[in-house]
C-alpha positions in Angstrom: 0.0 0.0 0.0 1.4 3.4 -1.0 1.1 6.0 1.7 -0.4 9.3 0.7 1.6 12.5 1.0 1.8 13.9 4.5 1.0 10.6 6.3 4.1 8.7 7.4 4.1 5.0 6.6 4.4 4.0 10.2 0.8 5.1 10.8 -0.5 2.7 8.2 1.4 0.0 10.0 0.1 1.1 13.4 -3.6 1.2 12.4 -3.2 -2.1 10.7 -1.8 -3.8 13.8 -4.3 -2.1 16.2 -7.2 -3.3 14.1 -5.7 -6.8 13.9 -5.2 -7.0 17.7 -8.6 -5.5 18.5 -10.6 -7.9 16.5 -8.5 -10.9 17.6 -9.0 -9.8 21.2 -12.7 -9.5 20.7 -12.9 -13.1 19.4 -10.8 -14.3 22.3 -13.1 -12.8 24.9 -16.0 -14.3 23.1 -14.5 -17.7 23.8 -13.8 -16.8 27.4 -17.4 -15.7 27.9 -18.8 -18.9 26.3 -16.8 -21.1 28.6 -17.0 -19.2 31.9 -20.5 -17.9 31.6 -22.9 -19.2 29.1 -22.9 -19.2 25.3 -25.4 -16.3 25.0 -23.2 -14.1 27.1 -20.6 -14.4 24.4 -22.9 -12.3 22.3 -22.4 -9.4 24.7 -18.7 -9.3 23.7 -19.6 -7.7 20.4 -21.6 -5.0 22.1 -18.9 -4.4 24.7 -16.3 -4.0 21.9 -18.4 -1.6 19.9 -19.4 0.4 22.9 -15.8 0.8 23.9 -14.7 1.8 20.5 -17.4 4.5 20.4 -16.4 5.8 23.8 -12.8 6.0 22.6 -13.9 8.1 19.7 -15.9 10.4 21.9 -13.0 10.9 24.2 -10.9 12.2 21.4 -13.6 14.7 20.4 -14.3 15.7 24.0 -10.6 16.6 24.6 -9.3 18.3 21.4 -6.5 20.1 23.2 -5.0 16.8 24.5 -5.5 15.1 21.2 -4.2 17.8 19.0 -2.6 16.8 15.6 0.9 17.4 16.9 0.4 14.9 19.7 -1.0 12.0 17.6 2.1 9.9 17.9 2.6 10.3 21.6 -1.0 9.7 22.5 -1.3 6.8 20.1 1.6 5.1 21.8 0.3 5.8 25.3 -3.2 4.4 24.5 -1.8 1.4 22.6 0.2 0.5 25.7 -2.8 0.9 27.9 -4.9 -1.2 25.5 -2.4 -4.0 26.1 -2.3 -3.4 29.9 -6.0 -3.2 30.4 -6.8 -6.0 28.0 -4.5 -8.4 29.8 -5.6 -7.1 33.2 -9.3 -7.6 32.4 -8.6 -11.1 31.2 -6.6 -12.0 34.3 -9.3 -10.5 36.6 -12.0 -12.4 34.7 -10.1 -15.7 35.3 -9.0 -15.2 38.9 -11.9 -13.3 40.5 -14.0 -16.5 41.2 -11.2 -17.9 43.3 -11.6 -15.2 45.9 -15.4 -15.0 46.2 -18.1 -17.3 47.6 -19.3 -19.9 45.1 -22.9 -18.6 45.3 -21.9 -15.3 43.8 -19.5 -16.5 41.1 -21.8 -15.9 38.1 -23.0 -12.5 39.4 -19.4 -11.3 39.8 -18.3 -12.7 36.5 -21.2 -10.9 34.9 -20.2 -7.6 36.5 -16.5 -8.3 35.6 -17.4 -8.4 31.9 -17.9 -4.6 32.0 -14.2 -4.3 32.6 -13.6 -5.4 28.9 -15.1 -2.0 27.8 -11.9 -0.3 28.9 -9.4 -1.9 26.5 -11.7 -1.3 23.6 -12.0 2.3 24.7 -8.2 2.6 24.5 -8.2 1.0 21.1 -11.0 3.4 20.0 -8.8 6.3 21.0 -5.9 5.0 19.0 -7.8 4.4 15.8 -9.8 7.6 16.1 -6.6 9.6 16.4 -5.2 8.2 13.2 -8.4 8.6 11.2 -9.3 12.1 12.4 -6.1 13.9 13.5 -3.8 13.2 10.6 -3.8 15.0 7.2 -6.6 13.7 5.0 -5.5 10.7 3.0 -8.7 9.6 1.3 -9.8 6.2 2.2 -6.3 4.6 2.5 -6.0 4.8 6.3 -9.4 3.3 6.6 -8.5 0.6 4.2 -5.5 -0.3 6.4 -7.8 -0.4 9.4 -10.2 -2.8 7.6 -7.4 -4.9 6.2 -6.0 -5.3 9.7 -9.4 -6.4 11.0 -9.7 -8.8 8.2 -6.3 -10.3 9.1 -7.4 -10.6 12.7 -10.3 -12.9 11.5 -7.8 -15.4 10.1 -4.9 -14.7 12.5 -6.8 -15.7 15.7 -7.9 -19.0 14.1 -4.3 -19.9 13.3 -3.0 -18.5 16.7 -5.3 -20.8 18.7 -4.0 -23.8 16.8 -0.6 -23.1 18.3 -1.1 -21.6 21.7 -3.7 -21.4 24.5 -6.0 -18.3 24.7 -4.2 -16.8 27.7 -0.8 -16.9 25.8 -2.6 -15.5 22.8 -4.0 -12.6 24.8 -0.5 -11.8 26.1 0.9 -11.9 22.6 -1.8 -9.7 21.2 -1.0 -7.1 23.9 2.7 -7.3 23.0 1.9 -6.6 19.4 -0.4 -3.7 20.2 2.2 -2.0 22.5 4.9 -2.7 19.9 2.9 -0.7 17.3 2.9 2.2 19.7 6.7 1.9 20.1 7.1 2.0 16.3 5.1 5.2 16.2 7.2 7.1 18.8 10.6 5.6 18.4 11.9 8.7 16.6 9.7 11.3 18.4 12.0 12.0 21.2 9.3 11.4 23.8 11.3 9.3 26.3 8.4 8.6 28.6 6.2 7.1 25.8 9.1 5.2 24.4 10.0 3.6 27.7 6.3 2.8 28.4 5.7 1.0 25.1 9.1 -0.8 25.2 8.5 -2.0 28.7 5.0 -3.2 28.0 6.0 -4.9 24.7 8.9 -6.8 26.2 7.1 -7.8 29.4 4.1 -9.2 27.6 6.2 -10.9 24.9 8.3 -12.6 27.6 5.1 -13.5 29.6 3.5 -15.0 26.4 6.6 -17.1 25.8 6.9 -18.4 29.3 3.1 -19.1 29.6 3.2 -20.9 26.2 6.1 -23.1 27.5 4.2 -23.9 30.7 1.1 -24.9 28.7 2.9 -27.1 26.2 4.9 -28.8 29.0 1.8 -29.5 31.0 2.9 -27.5 34.0 0.6 -25.3 36.1 -0.3 -22.0 34.4 -3.0 -19.4 34.2 -6.3 -20.7 32.8 -9.9 -21.2 33.5 -10.2 -22.2 37.1 -13.9 -21.7 37.5 -16.6 -22.0 34.8 -20.3 -21.7 35.1 -20.1 -21.8 38.9 -18.0 -25.0 39.0 -14.3 -25.4 39.8 -12.4 -26.9 36.9 -10.5 -29.7 38.6 -9.1 -33.0 37.4 -8.3 -31.9 33.9 -6.4 -34.6 31.9 -6.3 -32.7 28.7 -7.5 -29.3 27.4 -7.7 -27.8 23.9 -9.1 -24.5 22.7 -10.1 -23.4 19.2 -12.3 -20.6 17.8 -15.6 -22.3 18.6 -15.1 -24.5 21.6 -12.9 -25.5 24.5 -12.6 -29.2 24.9 -11.5 -30.7 28.3 -11.1 -34.4 29.3 -11.7 -35.3 33.0 -10.9 -38.6 34.6 -14.0 -40.4 35.9 -12.6 -43.8 36.8 -14.5 -47.0 37.4 -18.2 -46.1 37.6 -21.7 -46.9 36.4 -21.9 -46.7 32.6 -22.8 -43.3 31.3 -26.1 -43.2 29.5 -28.8 -40.8 28.3 -32.0 -42.8 28.7 -31.5 -46.3 30.0 -34.6 -48.5 30.1 -32.8 -50.7 32.7 -30.2 -49.5 35.1 -26.8 -51.2 34.2 -25.5 -53.5 37.0 -21.8 -53.1 36.2 -19.0 -50.6 36.3 -16.6 -49.5 33.6 -13.6 -47.1 33.3 -14.7 -43.8 31.7 -13.5 -40.3 31.0 -15.8 -37.2 30.7 -15.4 -35.2 27.5 -16.5 -31.6 28.4 -17.3 -28.9 25.8 -17.3 -25.3 27.0 -18.1 -26.5 30.6 -21.7 -26.9 29.5 -22.0 -30.1 27.5 -20.7 -33.5 28.4 -20.3 -36.9 26.8 -18.2 -39.9 27.7 -15.1 -41.7 26.5 -15.3 -45.4 27.3 -12.3 -47.6 27.9 -12.6 -50.3 25.2 -10.4 -53.4 25.0 -12.1 -54.9 22.0 -14.6 -57.0 23.9 -18.0 -56.0 22.4 -19.8 -58.1 25.1 -18.9 -55.5 27.7 -21.0 -53.0 25.9 -24.3 -54.8 26.1 -25.8 -52.0 28.3 -25.9 -49.8 25.2 -28.9 -51.8 24.0 -30.9 -50.3 26.8 -30.2 -46.7 25.8 -33.2 -45.1 23.9 -30.9 -43.1 21.6 -30.1 -46.5 20.0 -33.7 -47.4 19.3 -33.3 -47.2 15.5 -31.2 -50.4 15.7 -34.3 -52.2 17.0 -36.5 -50.9 14.2 -34.6 -52.7 11.5 -31.0 -54.0 10.8 -28.4 -51.4 10.0 -25.4 -52.3 7.9 -24.1 -48.9 6.9 -24.3 -46.2 9.5 -23.4 -42.5 9.6 -22.8 -41.0 13.0 -23.1 -37.2 13.2 -21.2 -35.8 16.1 -18.8 -38.4 17.4 -18.1 -36.9 20.8 -16.4 -39.6 22.9 -17.2 -42.3 20.5 -20.2 -43.8 22.3 -22.3 -44.0 19.1 -19.5 -45.8 17.3 -19.5 -48.4 20.0 -23.2 -48.7 19.7 -22.9 -49.4 16.0 -20.3 -52.1 16.6 -22.4 -53.7 19.3 -25.4 -53.9 16.9 -23.4 -55.4 14.1 -23.0 -52.5 11.7 -20.6 -53.4 8.9 -19.5 -49.9 8.0 -19.6 -46.8 10.3 -18.8 -43.4 9.0 -18.2 -41.1 12.1 -18.3 -37.4 11.2 -17.0 -34.9 13.8 -16.7 -31.2 13.1 -14.5 -30.3 16.0 -10.8 -30.9 15.4 -10.1 -30.9 19.1 -12.5 -33.8 19.7 -11.1 -35.5 16.7 -7.6 -35.2 18.3 -8.9 -36.6 21.6 -10.2 -39.8 19.9 -7.5 -40.4 17.4 -4.4 -39.3 19.3 -4.5 -38.2 23.0 -6.9 -40.9 24.3 -6.8 -43.3 21.3 -5.3 -46.1 23.5 -7.9 -45.6 26.2 -10.8 -45.7 23.7 -9.5 -48.6 21.8 -8.4 -46.8 18.7 -11.9 -46.6 17.3 -10.6 -45.1 14.1 -8.8 -48.5 13.5 -11.8 -50.8 14.2 -12.8 -52.9 11.2 -15.4 -51.0 9.1 -15.0 -47.7 11.1 -13.7 -44.5 9.6 -13.6 -41.1 11.3 -13.9 -37.9 9.3 -13.1 -34.4 10.6 -15.8 -32.5 8.7 -19.1 -30.8 9.0 -21.8 -33.4 8.5 -24.1 -31.7 6.0 -21.2 -30.5 3.9 -19.6 -34.0 3.9 -22.8 -35.8 3.1 -23.8 -33.4 0.4 -20.6 -34.0 -1.7 -20.2 -37.7 -0.8 -21.6 -40.5 -2.9 -22.0 -42.8 0.1 -25.4 -44.0 1.2 -26.5 -45.3 4.6 -29.1 -47.4 6.3 -29.0 -45.1 9.3 -28.0 -41.5 10.0 -27.8 -41.0 13.7 -27.8 -37.6 15.5 -27.7 -38.1 19.3 -28.2 -35.0 21.5 -25.9 -32.7 19.5 -25.9 -29.5 21.5 -22.5 -28.2 22.5 -23.8 -24.8 23.8 -20.4 -23.5 22.6 -20.8 -20.0 21.0 -18.9 -19.7 17.8 -16.7 -16.6 17.3 -19.3 -15.3 14.9 -21.6 -14.5 17.8 -23.1 -16.0 21.0 -26.3 -17.1 19.3 -24.5 -18.7 16.4 -24.2 -22.3 17.5 -22.3 -25.0 15.6 -25.3 -27.3 15.8 -27.8 -24.8 14.4 -27.2 -26.3 10.9 -28.4 -29.8 11.9 -31.9 -29.2 13.0 -33.5 -27.6 9.9 -35.8 -28.8 7.2 -33.1 -28.4 4.6 -30.7 -30.4 6.7 -33.1 -33.3 7.0 -33.6 -33.2 3.3 -29.9 -33.5 2.9 -29.8 -36.5 5.3 -32.7 -38.1 3.6 -30.9 -38.0 0.2 -28.0 -39.8 1.9 -30.2 -42.8 2.9 -30.5 -46.1 1.1 -34.0 -47.2 0.2 -35.6 -48.0 3.5 -33.0 -46.1 5.4 -33.9 -44.0 8.5 -32.8 -40.8 10.2 -32.7 -41.0 14.0 -32.6 -37.8 16.1 -32.6 -37.7 19.9 -33.4 -34.7 22.0 -34.3 -33.7 25.5 -37.8 -34.1 26.8 -39.8 -33.5 29.9 -43.6 -34.3 29.9 -44.4 -31.3 32.1 -42.0 -28.5 31.2 -40.1 -29.3 28.0 -42.0 -30.9 25.1 -41.3 -28.2 22.6 -38.1 -29.8 21.1 -40.1 -33.0 20.6 -42.8 -31.0 18.8 -40.4 -29.1 16.7 -38.6 -32.4 15.6 -42.0 -33.7 14.5 -42.8 -30.5 12.7 -39.4 -30.6 10.9 -40.0 -34.3 10.0 -43.4 -33.6 8.6 -42.2 -30.7 6.4 -39.1 -32.5 5.2 -41.0 -35.7 4.4 -43.6 -33.7 2.4 -40.7 -32.2 0.4 -39.7 -35.8 -0.4 -43.1 -36.3 -1.9 -44.8 -38.1 1.0 -48.6 -37.3 1.0 -49.9 -35.5 4.0 -52.4 -38.3 4.8 -49.5 -40.8 5.0 -47.0 -38.9 7.2 -47.8 -41.0 10.3 -46.6 -44.1 8.4 -43.1 -42.6 8.2 -42.5 -41.4 11.8 -41.7 -43.3 15.0 -40.9 -41.7 18.4 -39.8 -43.5 21.5 -39.0 -42.3 25.0 -37.2 -43.2 28.2 -37.1 -40.7 31.1 -35.9 -37.3 29.8 -34.9 -38.4 26.3 -37.0 -38.8 23.2 -35.8 -40.3 19.9 -37.6 -39.5 16.7 -37.0 -41.9 13.9 -38.2 -40.9 10.4 -38.1 -42.8 7.1 -38.7 -41.5 3.6 -40.2 -44.9 2.7 -43.3 -45.9 4.7 -43.2 -48.7 7.2 -45.3 -51.6 6.0 -47.7 -53.2 8.5 -45.4 -56.2 9.0 -42.3 -54.0 9.5 -44.0 -51.8 12.0 -45.5 -54.8 13.9 -42.1 -56.4 14.3 -40.4 -53.1 15.2 -43.0 -52.3 17.8 -42.6 -55.7 19.4 -38.8 -55.2 19.8 -39.1 -51.6 21.1 -41.6 -52.6 23.7 -39.7 -55.6 24.8 -36.7 -53.4 25.4 -38.7 -51.2 27.7 -39.1 -48.2 25.5 -42.3 -46.1 25.6 -43.7 -45.6 22.1 -44.9 -42.0 21.5 -45.6 -42.1 17.8 -46.0 -44.8 15.2 -48.2 -45.7 12.2 -50.9 -46.7 14.7 -49.8 -44.6 17.7 -50.7 -41.0 18.4 -49.2 -38.7 21.1 -51.5 -35.8 21.4 -53.5 -33.3 19.3 -50.5 -31.2 18.4 -48.5 -34.1 16.9 -51.6 -35.4 15.2 -52.1 -32.0 13.5 -48.4 -31.9 12.6 -48.6 -35.3 11.0 -51.9 -34.6 9.2 -50.4 -31.9 7.0 -52.9 -29.4 8.4 -50.3 -27.5 10.5 -50.5 -24.1 8.8 -49.3 -20.6 9.8 -52.4 -20.0 11.9 -52.0 -23.3 13.8 -48.4 -22.5 14.7 -49.3 -18.9 15.7 -52.1 -20.3 18.0 -49.6 -22.2 20.2 -48.1 -20.6 23.3 -44.5 -21.6 22.2 -42.9 -21.4 18.8 -42.6 -24.9 17.3 -42.5 -23.7 13.7 -40.1 -26.0 11.8 -36.7 -24.4 11.7 -35.1 -23.8 8.3 -31.8 -22.6 7.0 -33.3 -19.1 6.9 -34.3 -19.4 10.5 -32.0 -22.1 12.0 -32.7 -21.3 15.7 -34.1 -24.7 16.7 -33.4 -24.3 20.4 -35.2 -20.9 20.8 -38.9 -21.7 21.2 -40.1 -18.9 23.4 -41.7 -16.0 21.7 -40.3 -12.5 22.3 -43.7 -11.3 23.3 -44.1 -14.0 25.9 -40.8 -13.0 27.5 -42.1 -9.5 27.9 -45.3 -10.7 29.7 -43.8 -13.8 31.4 -40.1 -13.0 32.2 -39.9 -16.3 34.2 -40.0 -18.2 31.0 -36.5 -17.0 30.3 -35.2 -19.0 33.3 -36.0 -22.4 31.8 -34.3 -24.4 29.2 -32.7 -22.6 26.2 -34.7 -19.4 26.2 -32.4 -17.4 28.5 -30.5 -16.5 25.3 -33.6 -14.8 24.0 -33.9 -12.9 27.3 -30.3 -11.8 27.0 -30.9 -10.6 23.5 -33.8 -8.4 24.7 -31.7 -7.0 27.5 -28.9 -6.1 25.1 -31.5 -4.5 22.8 -32.7 -2.3 25.6 -29.2 -1.3 26.6 -28.2 -0.6 23.0 -31.3 1.5 22.5 -30.6 3.6 25.6 -27.0 4.1 24.3 -28.5 5.3 21.0 -30.7 7.8 22.9 -27.6 9.1 24.7 -25.3 9.4 21.7 -27.8 10.4 19.1 -31.1 11.8 20.3 -29.7 14.1 23.1 -27.2 15.8 20.9 -29.7 16.0 18.0 -32.2 17.8 20.2 -29.6 20.3 21.2 -28.5 20.8 17.6 -32.0 21.3 16.5 -32.3 24.4 18.6 -29.6 26.1 16.5 -29.9 24.5 13.1 -32.7 23.9 10.6 -34.0 20.4 10.8 -34.0 20.3 7.0 -30.2 20.6 7.2 -29.5 18.5 10.2 -31.7 15.5 9.7 -30.4 14.2 6.4 -26.7 13.7 7.4 -27.7 12.3 10.9 -30.2 9.8 9.3 -27.6 8.9 6.6 -24.9 7.9 9.1 -27.3 6.1 11.4 -28.6 4.2 8.4 -25.1 3.2 7.3 -24.4 1.8 10.8 -27.6 -0.2 10.8 -27.4 -1.4 7.2 -23.8 -2.6 7.3 -24.3 -4.7 10.4 -27.6 -6.2 9.3 -26.1 -7.2 6.0 -23.0 -8.6 7.6 -24.9 -10.6 10.3 -27.4 -12.1 7.8 -24.8 -13.1 5.2 -22.6 -14.7 7.9 -25.5 -16.7 9.2 -26.6 -18.0 5.8 -23.2 -18.7 4.3 -21.8 -20.5 7.4 -24.4 -23.2 6.7 -23.4 -23.2 3.0 -19.7 -23.3 3.7 -20.1 -26.1 6.1 -18.0 -24.9 9.0 -18.6 -22.2 11.7 -15.0 -21.1 11.5 -15.6 -20.0 7.9 -17.8 -17.3 9.3 -14.6 -15.5 10.2 -12.1 -16.9 7.7 -14.3 -16.3 4.6 -17.4 -14.2 5.2 -16.2 -11.6 7.7 -12.7 -11.5 6.1 -14.2 -10.9 2.6 -16.6 -8.2 3.8 -14.0 -6.3 5.7 -11.3 -6.5 3.0 -13.5 -5.5 0.1 -15.2 -2.8 2.1 -11.7 -1.3 2.7 -10.9 -1.5 -1.0 -14.1 0.2 -1.9 -13.4 3.0 0.6 -10.2 3.9 -1.3 -12.2 4.9 -4.4 -13.7 7.9 -2.6 -11.4 10.9 -2.9 -11.4 14.2 -1.0 -12.9 16.3 -3.8 -16.6 17.0 -3.9 -18.2 14.2 -5.7 -20.1 15.0 -8.9 -23.8 14.3 -8.8 -23.5 11.7 -11.5 -20.7 9.9 -9.6 -22.8 9.8 -6.5 -25.8 8.4 -8.3 -23.6 5.8 -10.0 -22.3 4.6 -6.6 -25.7 4.4 -5.0 -27.1 2.5 -8.0 -24.2 0.1 -7.9 -24.7 -0.5 -4.2 -28.4 -1.2 -4.3 -28.0 -3.3 -7.4 -25.2 -5.5 -5.9 -27.1 -5.8 -2.6 -30.3 -6.9 -4.5 -28.4 -9.4 -6.6 -26.6 -10.9 -3.7 -29.8 -11.1 -1.7 -31.6 -12.9 -4.5 -28.7 -15.2 -5.5 -27.6 -16.3 -2.1 -30.4 -18.9 -1.5 -30.2 -20.0 -5.2 -26.4 -20.3 -5.1 -26.3 -22.1 -1.7 -28.9 -24.7 -3.0 -27.3 -25.2 -6.4 -23.7 -25.6 -5.1 -24.3 -27.3 -1.8 -22.7 -30.5 -3.1 -19.6 -28.7 -4.6 -16.1 -29.1 -3.1 -15.2 -26.9 -0.2 -12.7 -24.7 -2.3 -15.4 -24.1 -4.9 -18.0 -23.1 -2.2 -15.4 -20.7 -0.7 -14.7 -19.2 -4.2 -18.4 -18.7 -4.9 -19.0 -17.1 -1.5 -16.2 -14.6 -2.1 -17.6 -13.8 -5.5 -21.1 -13.3 -3.9 -19.8 -11.1 -1.1 -17.2 -9.0 -2.7 -19.3 -6.7 -5.0 -21.8 -5.5 -2.3 -19.0 -5.3 0.3 -16.9 -3.1 -2.1 -19.9 -0.8 -2.6 -20.8 -0.7 1.1 -17.3 0.4 1.9 -17.8 3.5 -0.3 -20.8 4.9 1.6 -19.3 6.3 4.7 -16.5 8.4 3.0 -19.0 9.3 0.3 -21.3 10.7 2.9 -18.6 12.7 4.5 -17.6 14.1 1.1 -21.2 15.2 0.5 -21.4 16.9 3.9 -17.7 17.7 4.2 -18.3 21.3 5.1 -19.7 20.3 8.5 -16.4 19.0 9.9 -17.4 20.5 13.3 -20.1 17.9 13.6 -17.8 14.9 12.9 -18.0 13.8 16.5 -21.8 13.6 16.2 -21.7 11.7 12.9 -19.0 9.3 14.3 -20.9 8.4 17.4 -24.2 8.1 15.6 -22.7 5.6 13.2 -20.8 3.7 15.8 -23.6 3.3 18.3 -26.2 2.3 15.7 -23.8 -0.4 14.5 -23.8 -1.7 18.1 -27.6 -1.6 18.2 -27.9 -3.3 14.8 -25.5 -6.1 15.9 -28.0 -7.1 18.6 -31.2 -6.2 16.7 -30.0 -8.3 13.7 -30.0 -11.5 15.8 -33.5 -10.7 17.2 -34.8 -10.0 13.8 -33.3 -13.2 12.4 -34.9 -15.3 15.1 -38.3 -13.6 14.9 -38.6 -13.1 11.1 -35.8 -15.0 9.4 -32.4 -14.2 8.0 -33.7 -13.2 4.5 -36.0 -10.5 6.1 -33.1 -9.3 8.2 -31.0 -8.9 5.0 -33.9 -7.0 3.3 -34.1 -4.7 6.3 -30.4 -4.0 5.8 -30.9 -3.1 2.2 -33.8 -0.8 3.2 -31.4 1.2 5.4 -29.2 1.7 2.4 -32.2 2.9 0.5 -32.6 5.5 3.3 -29.0 6.6 2.7 -29.9 7.2 -1.0 -33.0 9.1 0.0 -31.1 11.3 2.4 -28.6 12.3 -0.3 -31.4 13.1 -2.7 -33.1 15.2 0.0 -29.9 17.4 0.2 -30.6 18.3 -3.5 -27.6 16.4 -4.9 -24.0 16.0 -3.9 -22.3 19.2 -3.1 -25.3 21.5 -3.5 -26.2 22.1 0.1 -27.7 25.1 1.8 -24.4 26.0 3.3 -24.9 29.5 4.8 -27.5 28.8 7.5 -26.2 25.3 8.2 -22.6 26.3 8.7 -23.5 29.3 10.8 -25.9 27.4 12.9 -23.5 24.5 13.4 -20.5 26.8 14.3 -22.7 28.7 16.7 -23.6 25.5 18.5 -20.2 23.8 18.3 -18.8 25.5 21.5 -21.8 24.2 23.5 -21.1 20.7 22.4 -17.3 20.6 22.4 -15.9 24.0 23.4 -12.6 23.8 21.6 -13.3 21.5 18.7 -13.6 24.4 16.2 -10.3 25.8 17.5 -8.6 22.5 17.2 -9.7 22.1 13.6 -8.7 25.7 12.8 -5.1 24.8 13.9 -4.9 22.4 11.0 -3.8 23.9 7.6 -6.9 24.6 5.5 -5.7 22.3 2.7 -5.3 19.4 5.1 -8.3 19.6 7.3 -10.1 16.3 7.8 -13.2 15.8 5.8 -13.9 12.1 6.5 -13.7 9.4 9.0 -15.2 6.0 9.4 -15.9 3.5 12.2 -12.8 1.4 12.9 -14.4 -2.0 12.5 
């Protein structure tokens, strides 16, 4: 990248590094929140980061004398060092606080401690704002360096967690950030800043190296000591990655682990617990090759499909500790394809505890695949008698957001259609979920709703749906078995006899009905009005609305807050809380200053730019969130949400921003950019579902290429809009603080609102809402009577008259910059 005249090259490097470390740090605290609190708290990490960045920007504008242009280097270095110090400090406090407080208050204190993470993002916000607003104007190049750094952070943190633990990664990130500050001031002559940045850089780099050594050698080191109110003791193995933390705990000789045993096992076996994000457990069983010792698995209701009919070729989705593989071996399956998405779990079974588990990957007929199940099945020619999905719910928030669960992609109508296509004639799909007859039947209902919808897509007549569905229960587990080919009377009679002899309770079958709800679902009469009439939401989840676990309606949570305390719906409650907090922040940063400005300026002059920059913040985030949700399913791996989707959007947005120059844009050029933006957004919105369906069986590299080609054009055009707006309203530089905060805080609001909209109305509608906000941007430019033709006299005089009441010395600070180098544009850092 070629630096523009007047901006030293070290500033491009500095903003690049700060953006990289900031986004990497945000992803890391997302992981910490998911492990130590609950997965939906990880969603708050995004809001905390954006709130901190906005506060940092406002600090620069509130103190123009301190952050004068001549002090950019010194202040950048100081705040970069403090970003490193506070970032590491917040992380250490978050890990260690539970050790010194009573256990009953752990979660409350951890929740309060999360607020501490606003501070490092505030320091980062100051750094980035300084470079974007206090240096001579350089077009969109500094902003491009900022976005390119953020894009690198998406990929860099993925690679980093493959090598080191997250604590070492946090220390290393802090060292890099402080090092960027040292680069900026090394020739400034400011000894104090130079010493501070050098000391922080060297100290954190040394700490990262030592901590990494301790971790790799297995010695005691800083880590998660307390998670979700429980001390983390007895750890035999631990591995982190961008979407889960896997831990193995010794259990020893004990009663066999099971989900729903029809008969209590009267034996003991050696087992380990495989723990995922301190919230989901499965078991690793010691296996010496003697299948007879596994007879107790016949009593587990999750294996009911094996009693329905013989299974020769089996696909296990979600290997966990290998229990379903052992079940397949026990029931005589000839070929077992075990598909596991998490490389850390794959490592546990094939390497770290391979001897303990009996080298399941080497058992005759067994093959383990490290892949996402839908993606693998779609581009594989293999066909199976059984596809088994047993209680796949890790509750591990992906780095794409706290409500973006890895398992979302398994429980949708389209997913079941994929699984049905992978079955041999007469093959079955078996899915097991949690069940409670009094308080938690909704997952069972939703499974039946998905089955009915998916079977009808396969051509099953509505009147015959009940001949394709079997459901059995033991205690708190229900297994739903569906078959695209109907059960004959003889097949069902024999299967029912074996299921009842095993002690399983039959909920559904060709001649068995559970209740009026399931009867309606399996009659084909469950329409929109029927689903709307129910207290809870059991509408079949789809790829456009893949939130299988969220069954409580938003309106119910407002009238019955206690509903949020049960099962999975606490995530919905958390989303509502974040919406309220973000909305209040918008009132503080937008409405209050707007009212004060309106007393001195005509609304016709003030409203268009404010609405424009708010609409950009809303539109960009809604588009980003919706495309990330949709394409993660298509790409087949949650990590691709960062490595492909977010990376592409950030990178091409940065490239697009460089096309906007400082000169006033011609009306024709403005119209051309707006038309290009709306056209590319519309095309991407229409083609995304078509492309993801057409290419779902393509190889991974082809799906990545197609995703980039789909995302790049609209991202390029979206990147132009912020600097374009500042070029149109460039004469109002005294209001940049207001524009900046309005854009930043609405981005925070949209990041939360986007998830709520996706859950309530679907991802496609959320995307359409994002496009609508960009239409608002176009309207606001038209309202100003074309680019560059503004009513300057009354606007400028009104704004300058009010400026001292907002920020007393801002106009003076701007005046100190040479007229030909005054800043006309700035954009949010991430």
